[in-house]
C-alpha positions in Angstrom: 143.2 -72.2 14.2 144.0 -73.8 17.5 146.6 -75.9 15.8 149.0 -72.9 16.0 148.8 -72.8 19.8 149.2 -76.6 19.9 152.2 -76.4 17.7 153.7 -73.8 20.0 153.2 -76.0 22.9 154.8 -78.9 21.1 157.8 -76.7 20.2 158.2 -75.7 23.8 158.1 -79.4 24.9 160.7 -80.3 22.3 163.0 -77.4 23.0 162.9 -77.9 26.7 163.6 -81.6 26.3 166.4 -81.1 23.8 168.1 -78.4 26.0 167.8 -80.7 29.1 169.5 -83.4 27.1 172.3 -81.1 25.9 171.2 -81.3 22.3 172.6 -79.0 19.6 169.5 -79.5 17.4 166.4 -81.6 16.9 166.4 -83.9 13.9 162.8 -85.2 14.1 159.6 -85.0 16.2 157.0 -87.7 16.2 153.5 -86.8 17.2 150.5 -89.1 17.9 147.2 -87.5 16.9 144.0 -89.3 17.6 141.2 -89.1 15.1 138.9 -87.8 17.9 141.4 -85.2 19.1 139.9 -82.4 17.1 143.2 -81.6 15.5 143.5 -81.1 11.7 146.6 -82.9 10.7 147.5 -80.7 7.7 146.9 -77.5 9.8 149.2 -79.0 12.5 151.9 -79.6 9.9 151.7 -76.0 8.6 151.6 -74.6 12.1 154.7 -76.6 13.2 156.6 -75.4 10.1 155.9 -71.8 11.3 156.7 -72.2 15.0 159.8 -74.3 14.6 161.7 -71.5 12.9 164.5 -70.1 15.1 164.2 -73.0 17.6 166.4 -76.1 18.2 163.8 -77.8 16.0 164.4 -75.3 13.1 165.0 -78.0 10.5 163.4 -81.0 12.2 161.2 -83.4 10.3 157.7 -83.8 11.7 156.2 -87.3 11.6 152.6 -87.8 12.6 151.1 -91.1 13.6 147.4 -91.0 13.2 145.4 -93.1 15.7 141.9 -94.5 15.1 139.1 -93.4 17.3 137.8 -96.2 19.5 134.9 -96.6 21.8 133.1 -99.2 24.0 129.4 -99.7 23.1 127.4 -100.1 26.2 124.5 -101.6 24.3 126.2 -104.4 22.4 129.3 -104.6 24.7 131.7 -104.4 21.9 134.8 -102.3 21.2 134.2 -100.3 18.0 136.0 -97.9 15.7 134.4 -94.4 15.3 135.4 -91.5 13.2 133.6 -88.7 15.1 132.1 -88.1 18.5 128.4 -88.5 18.3 128.5 -91.2 15.7 126.4 -94.3 16.4 127.8 -97.7 17.0 128.6 -99.2 13.6 127.4 -102.6 14.9 124.1 -101.9 16.6 123.3 -98.2 15.9 123.3 -97.2 19.6 124.6 -93.8 20.7 125.7 -95.1 24.1 129.4 -95.1 23.4 132.3 -94.5 25.8 135.4 -93.2 24.0 138.4 -95.4 24.8 141.1 -94.1 22.5 142.1 -91.8 19.8 141.0 -88.7 21.6 144.4 -87.0 22.4 147.6 -85.7 20.9 151.0 -86.3 22.4 154.7 -86.1 21.6 155.9 -89.7 21.2 159.6 -89.0 20.8 162.2 -86.6 19.5 165.5 -87.4 17.7 168.3 -85.1 18.8 171.9 -84.5 17.8 
């Protein structure tokens, strides 16, 4: 489960940012996870619950914003939504797609006290 190492990295980012801001604790963390980022959202929630213990984010709420996967079809010159890499263009059936979004995970913001 690579979500555990991702959650540890998120916790480090959150803790470092909170400490640099002089925070006593983190109230919430908001993550953006793209549909093509190869991150299982439920596994990420579980992993974050585990790694947040004993940190400044010990009781923080985790909010996840899921982002659609998007691509540019080189055959029909249209932006399209896709759910998995390797899927064909939903408009013309071509596999010549350039992913344009929804392929990453990032910390959007944290709420501190």
